[in-house]
N, C-alpha and C positions, 0 to 999 in steps of 0.2 A: 688241705683245712677244709674239704667241704662238710666234716661233721660241725667244723665252728662256724661256718656260714650258715648251716642250717639251724645249730643253736641260737646264734645272733637273730635269725629270723623269726625263732618261737620266742625268746625274751624279748624281741622287738615288739612282737604281736601283743604280748602280756602288759609290756611297759605304755604302749600307744593306748590299750584298753583302758590301763588304770587312768591316764591322764585324761581320756575321753569321759571317764565316769565322774572325776572332779568336774569336768565342765559341765556335765548333765546334772550335778548336784547342783551347781550354781546356777544353771537355768531353772531348777525345778524351785528353787527358793526366792529367785527373782520372780518368778511367775507368781508365785503365791502372793509375794509383796505388791504386784499389780492387780491382784485378783484372779489370776487362772494359771496355774500350774502347767496346763497344757500348752498354753502360749508361750511360757517359758522354755519349755523342752524344744518346742519347734523352732523359737528363735536360736537357741544353743545348736541345736544339729543343723540347721541352715547356714549358721556362721561357720562352723567347724567344716561342713561339707564343702562348701565352696573354696574357703582357704586350703585345704586338704587338697582339692583339684589343682589349684593354682600352685601350690608348692611341687606337687607333684610333675607337672608338665612344664612350668617355668620357674620352680624354684631355685634351680642353679643360675639362670640368668639373672634373677632377682637378687640373690646373693654376690654375683660377681659384680653385677652394676652398683650395689650399697658400698661394695670393697674399691669402686673405682678402679677395678682391674681392665686392663687393655691386652687382647688378644694378640700373640706375637707369632712369627713364622721362623723357620731355620735361620733365615738370613737376618734375623735380629740377634740373637744370640745362640750360635751353634753349640756351644759348650753345653747349655742347658738342654736343648733339644736333645743332644747325645745321651746325656745323663738320664733323661725320661725314658729314651726309648730302651736304654740297657736295664734300667729298672722295670719297665715293661715286659722285657724278655725274660728276664730273672724270676718274674711273678706269675709267668704265663698269663698276664693279662690278655684279654681278646682283641681290645681296641688300643691305640693310643691314644692316650688324653690329650685334650687341648690344651695348651700351654698358656698363661697369663702372666704378666707382670704388674704389680703395683707399686707404682711410682711414689714410695714413701721411705725415709731413711731408716723406720723402724725394722726391726729383726722377725720376719714370721713368715708363716706359709700355711696354705690350708687346700683341701681337696673339696670337691663338691659334684653333685649328680646323682640322677635318679637310679641308674645302673653302670656296669664297667663300659657299655656302649655309649653311653651319654654323659660323659664325665670329663672333669678340667681339674688342672693343678694351678693355684695361682701363688707366686712367691714375690716377696718386696724385693725392690731395687737395692735397699740397704742388705739385705740377706745375701744376695748374689754378689755383692761388691767384697763381702769380708768372709765368705766360705770358700776353702779350697775343694778341689775335686771329690776328696774322699768325704768331707762333710757334706757338700750337697748331694752325694749320692745317699747318705744317710737320712736326710732330710726327705728327699723325694720317694727313697723307699718308705719311710714312713706313711708320706702321703697316698702311695700307690697300695698300700695295705688298708687303708680306709677304704678306698674304691673297690678293691679284691674282694673285702669282708662284708660288702655291701653297708658298711657304717654310715657314710654320707646320705644315703637315702633315709635311714632311721632319723639321723641326726636333724634333716629337713623337716621330716614329718613333726618331729618334737618340737622345732622350733615353730613351726605354724601352730602347732597345739597350746605351746606356751603362749604364744601372741594372743591367742583368741582367748585362752583363759585369762590374759590380762586386760583384753579389751571387755569382756563380760564383768570382770570384777568392778571395773570402773562405773559400768551401767549399773552393777549392782548397788554400789554406794548410792547414786542418784533416784532408783526405783526404791529403795529401802526407805530413804527419808521422804519420799513422796508418798509411799504406803504409809508410812506411820504418821504423817500429818494428816492424810485423809482419813485414814482411822480415827486419829485423834478428834477430828471434827466431827466425824459421823458419831462418835462416842458422847461428843457434847449436845448435839442436836436430839440424840436419842434420849439422854438423860432429862432434858429440858421438856420433851414430848412426854415421857414416862412420869414426871411430877405433875403435869397437867392433868395426865389422865388418870392418876393413881386412885384417886376418889371414885372413878366410875369403873374401878375393877381391871384396867388395863396392865398387861404383863410388861416386864422391863427385859426381856430378852432381846431387844434390838440389837444391844451392844455386842453379842457374842461374834458376829461376823468381823467388826473391827478388832476385837481381841484377837482373832486368829491372826488378821493381817499384820496387828503390831509384832506378835511372835515371830511371824515369818519374816518381817523385815528385820528384826533382831538376828536372826539365823542368816539371812542374806548377809546382813553387815560382818559376821563372823566368818563367813564363807570367803566374803571378798578379801577379807584379810588373809587368811589361811591359805586359800587354793593357790594363787599364785606362788605361795612359798612352799607348798608341799610339790607342786608342779616343778618349780626351780631346781630343788632337791632332786627329783627324780631325774631331771635333766643333765644335772652336774653328775650324778651317781653313774649314769650310763657313759657319759663322756669320758669319766677318770677310767674306769674299767677298761674301755677300748684304746686309750693311751697307752698302756702297757702292753697290749697285745699288738699294736701297729710298731712299738719298737722292737719287740722279738721277732716281728716279721721282717723290718728293716736290717736287722742284724743277719738274719736267714740270707736274704734278698743278695746282700752284700758282701757276707762272710768277713765283714770287719765291724764290729761293735764299736769300737774307738772312733769311726769317723761320726756316728750319730751323737756319741756321747760328748765329743769335742764340739759340734755343731750346738748341742743343747747347752754347752758351758759358755759359749758365746752368747746365745741368746738370752740367758738367764742373767749375763752381766749388763746386758743392754738395759738401760731405764728409758729410752725412747719410746714413747707412746703410740700405738698405731691409730690414726685421726680417723679412718673409716670404720673400726670396730665397734659393734655395739653388745649391748648385753645377750640379745639374741643369739649373735654370730658367734660370742667370744668361744664356746667350747668346740668350734670347727677348727680352730688354729691350732698348729703344733705346741704352740706354749700359750700362756694367759697372757693376751694383749694389753690388759689393765693392771700388770703386775708394777708395782711400785717398790721403791727401796725399803725393808722392812717389813713388807707385807708377808704375812705365812701363808705359803702355799698349801699347807697342810689343812687350812681352814675349812670348815665342812661346806661353805659356800664358794669355794674355790672351784673353777670350771677344770682344772687339771690337777693331777697328782703332783706332789712336792717334786720340782726338777731335780733336786741333789739326790733324791731315791732314784730317779730315772738313770741318772748319770751313774750312780752308784752301783745299779744292777748291771749295766752296760759293761761298766770297767771291771766287774768281777767275773764275767764271762770266760771260759776256759777256750772257747772257741764260738762258731757263730750258728750254731745250731739251735732248735727248740728246746731240745734237752738243756743245752747250755744256759739258757735263758732261764728256763723253770728252776733249775739249780740255783743259779744266782738270787732271782726272786725271792724264792724261799729262806734264802740265808740272809738277804737283805731285811726283808719284812718280816721273817720269823712266822708266817702262815703260809696256808696252801696258794699253790702257783696259778697263772691265768692261761696256760696251755693244756687243752685235751690230752690225754695220755696217747689217745690213737693219731694225733697229728704228730706228736714226738716220735714215735715209731716209725711213722709212714713217711717223714723227712730225714732221716737218717741217711748219710751217704748222698742225698742230693744235693750236690754243691754248684750253685750257678757261677760262671764265670765274671770276674770283677777286674775291669782295666785298671792298669796302673796309674798312679797320682799323675797328674798334668801339672 
């Protein structure tokens, strides 16, 4: 999977750069609205830089704290630790992830961390109670894949960028109105002065600066509306693409696609909302934590691909390899797959051991 990891890193850099550009454009027009585009860019860069550093070094701790996750030991839940260790070995992950439990009846799980050596898996108490061993293996294999493929670092960075853009968008509203008001007042004052001095041959160009500020304020307002929307669509698109790949990896690690398919089926039937989830962290979970009855998960703004499609692909697999998943994906979706050809050929015949169901 090294080619896929390298590809993820390249796409990650492009996507993070794209969101950073949205952020800089927003800062630029905020700066124009307040009279200095340089100041706007500096503010945007400072906020982005500080939040990115915090996300890289403390992002996993922040996300786990937001989820009210509690770190456990093998003595707390030996079955869970055994399954995590099995999937760690099957995936050839360098280090055993820390294990957390979220005390919530909702059914969900997520992985976080900046790299495989600093990673964690969190699972709700509700999910632990309802899954059998094969289903638990499928879910843990899915989350281990996100760690293995460096998805969790990308999602942490995008979470920070999205949060920064939302913060700046809020300030854009304030500064845009302030700039427009000041420019309007300046134009009124300039107009009065021009009227008094018209007989003495004075010019009337004093309102040009105010006109520029009004235009800048309008652009700032437009960006304040559109920037968070565009950023969130990028965020969701990244998340949805990686969910399919994580499903494929889980099938490879367990060699039993039905385990994850059955787990996803149970998750999709549950209507219990996860109390600690929010819009920024939603794409990190194995299934949309805001799913409601009758809600279309194929909607453009959904954080995850349609659960029904994911289940159908897994149950259409003839075996547990990448080649089997790729074929099932193409048959189900009617378009190109998600697995690189080199990864398909390199994993043929590589069959990890899977313990029998308990």
